[in-house]
N, C-alpha and C positions, 0 to 999 in steps of 0.2 A: 461519406463513411462507407466502408465496404465490410460486408459480413458474409462469411461462408461457413456452412456446416457440412460435415462429412462423417460417415460412419462406416467402419469396416468390421467384418466378422471373420475370424479364422477358427475353424473347428478341426481338431485332430482326432482321428480314430486309430490310436496307436496299437490297439489290440489286433487290428486287421493289417498292420504293417503299411498303412497308407495314410494320406491326409486329405482333408476336405477344405477347400478354400472357397469361401463365399464372396460374393461381389461387393466391393466397396462402391459407394456412390456419393455424389455430391450434387447440389443444385443451388440455384440462386433465384431470388425474387426481390422486387423493389420494396423500399420502405421510406416514405416521405421523400426527402431530397437525396437519399443515398443513391450511389451508383448501383450497388448490389447488396442484397441481404440474402439469406438462404435457409433452406430446409431440405431435408432428404427424408423420404419415407418409402420403405420397400418391405413387402411381405415376401419372405423367402419361400420358394417352392420346395417340394421334396428334394432332398440333398443329392447332389451329383459328386462323385469322387473325382478328384484330380490327383492321380497317383504320383507322388514324389519319391516314395520308396526309401530304402536304406535306413529304416528305423531299427533300433536294437531289438533283440528278441525279448520275450517275457514281459512285454508291455512297458519297457523303460524307454524314455526319450533320451537319445544320445546327446551328450554335451561335453565339449572340450573346455578346459579351463582357458580363458583368454589370456594372451601374453600381457606382461606388465605394460608394454608400450601402448596398449589399447586404452589404458585408464586415463591418460592425459588428454588435454584438449587437442583437436586435430590441428595440424600445421596448415599454413596457407596453401601449400602444395597439395595436401590431402583434401582440403576443402575445394580447391579448383578441380581436382580430378573427380571428386564426388559429384560436383555440379555438372561436369561434362558427362559423367555416367548417367545422371538423372535425365539429361537432355536426350541421350541416346535411348534410354529406356522409355521416355515419353514418346519419342518418335515411333518405336516399335509398337507400343501399346496403342497409341492413337491410330496408327495405320490399320491394325487388326480390328479395332473397334469400329472404325469408319467403314471397313469392308462389310461388316455385318449389320450396321445400323441402317434403318429405314427412315429415321427422323431427320428433318432439316437442321435440327440443333443437336449438338453433342457436348455434354458436360462430363468432364473426367478429372479425377484427382490422382495423377501418377504418384504423388507423394504418399497418398493413402495406401496404394497398392505396394509401393516400395517398403513402407513401414510394416505391412503385413508379412511380406516375404522376408524381411530382415529379422522380424520377430521369430519367424519359423527357422531362420538360420541359427538362432541360439541353440536349437536342439538338433541341428543337422551336422553331418560329417561326411567325409569321403565323396562319393558320387553325388549325393543330394546337395551338399554344400557347394561343390563345383558347379552343379547345374544352376543353383540359385545365383551364384556369382556371374555365370555366363548370361543369364537372363537380365540381371541388373547392370551388366557391363562394368563390374568392379573386380578387383583382384586383391581386396583387403582381407580376405579370409575371415577368421573369427572376429576381426575388428569391425566388420560391417555394422552390426547392431549398435556398437558404441559410436561410430561416426555419425550414423543417422540420428541417434539420440542427442548427441551434441548439436547437430545441425538444427533440430527442432528447438532445443533450448536457446540457441543463438538467434532464433528468428524474432525474438523480442518479447519481453515479459508483458503479459496482458493482451498482446495482439494475437498471439498464437498459443493455443492451449490444447493439451491432450488429456483425455480422460480414458483410463483403461481399467479393465477388470478381467480376471481369469477365473473361469468356473471349472472345477475338477470333479470327476466322478469320485464319490466317497470311497476312500481306501485305495485309490489307484496309486501304484508305486512310481511316482515321478521324481526325478533327481532334484535334490535341494538346490544345486547350483542353478538349474533352469528357473526354479521359482524365485531365487534371490535376484538373479540378473534380470528376469522379467519385471520384477517390481522396481529394481534399481534403475533400469534403463527406460522402461516404458510406463512405470507406475501401475503395472498390472497386478493388483492385489488379489491373491488367491482366495476363492470362496468355494466351499464344498457343495456339490449338488446333492439334493435330498433323495433323489431317485424317484420322487413323485413328479411326473411330467407336468401336471397342471401347476403345481406350486413352483417348480423350477422355471417354467415358462413365464409365469407371472412375475417372479423375482427378477428375471433377466430383462424383461420388457420394462419393468419399473425402473431398473438401473439406467437403461438406455434413455428413457423419458427424462429422468433427472439429469443425466449427463449432458443431454442436449437441450436442457431448459424447456422441455415440453415440445420441442420441434419434431421429434420422432416418436410416434406411439405405435405399439403393437408391431415392433420390428420383426420378431420371429413368429412364424405361424405354427411351427412344430419343432420338436427335437427328435433326432434319430435315436434308436435304441442303443446304438453302440458308441454314442458320444462320450468320450472320456476327458476331453479337454476342449474348452471353448474360450477363445480370446476375443474380447470386444474392445474396440478402440474408437472413441469419438473425437473428431478433430474440429476445433473451433478457431476461426480466424476473424478478427474484427479490428479495423483500424480506421483512422480519419485522414482525409486528404490534407496534405500540408498546405495546399491552396484550395480553399473551398469554392465550390461553384455557387454563384448567386442564384437563389431559388426564383427570384423575380424574372430571370432570363430564360427559365425553362418554358418551352412552348411546344405545341404539336408540330411535328415536322415529318417528312417522308424518309423512311429507311428502305434502302434498296436490297431486296432479297436476291435479285439477279438483274440482268440487263433489261428485263421486261417488266418485272413486278416490283411494286413498292407497297409498304404498309405504313399507316400513321403511327407514330410513337411519340412519347414525351422525350424531347431532346434537350439536354443541358448545353448551354452556350457559355463561352468565355471569349473575350476579345483579345486579351493579352495574357494567356495562361502560361506560367513558367514551365517549359517543357523541354526535356531532352529527346530529340528525335533525329532520325536519319533515314536515308533512302538506300536501298540495295538494288543493284541492276540485275543481278542473277541470283535468285528470282526477283522479279520486279515487285517489291513490297515496301511499305513504309512501316517503321518501327518506332513507337513512342513510349516513353517512360513517364507515367503519372505518379509522382512521389507521394508516399504516405508520411506521416509524422515520425514513424519509428524506423527510419532508414530502410524501408522496403518500398517497392514500386509495383504498380499495376502496369504490366506491359501489354500494349495493344499492337497486334500485327495485322496490317491491312493491305490487301492487294491493290495494285494500280489498275487491274483488269478484273472483270467479273468472273471469268473462268479461271480457276486455279486449283491446283492439287495440294490440299493442306498437308498431307503426309510428305509429299516431295519438298514442300517449303520447309517443314520442320527438319527434314533430313539434311538440308543444306544450312541449317542454323546451328552454330555452336554456342557454348556458353560465352566464349571470348567475344563473339560477334554481338551477342545480345547485351553483354555487360557494359563494355566500353566506358570505363570509369572516367576517362579524360574528356568525354563529350560534355560540353557546356549547355546549360539551360538557356533558352531564348524565348522571348514573348511570342506566343503563337495563338492564332485564332483557332478555336476548338469547338467542335460539335460532337457530343458524346451521348448516345441513347441510354436511357434508363432501361434496365433489363428485368424481365420477369420470366424466369425459366424454371420449370419443375420437371425433373428428369429422374428416371430410375434405370438402372443398368445391371445386368447380370454378366459377370466377367468369368464365370467358370469355364465356358468353352473357349474364351479368348486366352485365358491363362494357360490352358492346356496346349495352345499352339505356339506359345513363346519359346 
């Protein structure tokens, strides 16, 4: 079974004509014979502004009515182009995060960040909207939030869930269209802030705790004085292997950190695991699809050499290369480590460089 928790926070300070984007994060840790389970916990520091600009005057969030063709399910071509865009966005984001990271492990949820930016796109127009489209590698305009919303719905009922909440400064004049579409597309129910920081902070952290089933506590450490709109979004993914690993075959084994160092880990074994996999010569990597029961897969990308540039590898991988629907499963001898990773990440500086 695989389990992943992630949480993102998006805070807008419309009165100042700018917006604040907090860092989404995701992490994983093992549970019994699961490959992965996860939790994320992060206390946010004093807020840093990421100026996206182009907000309407007088404290109103700009919002265009979406065209009628946004309301239907995305076409196969739209889905393919969105997948390609997410791959390109993942490459950009991962490359920048890797440059700043000092940790040997890096856990990142590009979908979390894309959802935050697409939610922001609901209230963006002109230069701001074009910049968001450029960062996300899409040209779908006001349809972007609809496309990503449909994508999340199509990921499988029960396996992938979103919990969202919108906190508003009491009496702040925000457009009804933004509120309606936020709740319709992202399930972000609007709740008024009381203006009492202690009570508001307690209520927000309590919602986060409930939305993540207790996995994340005390997420926010403080609220800024000028916060007028706070968007919270918790992402939960849980699924089961289509072919389970036999717990009796799990044993301690060596995991190579690099060419010189190894660490002992609990390694899952399978002698004839039904697997879709292939080799790429440039760059030299192995790609394997471990299928879940809900028509989704856990994709493993493994280098054939110890020294490799992850960002360069991702840049050379397209959705078409990874997908390969005609590739058949074949019985494969597999060793897969159980992972226990706890990670926190601040993306404010990274997002400002995209």
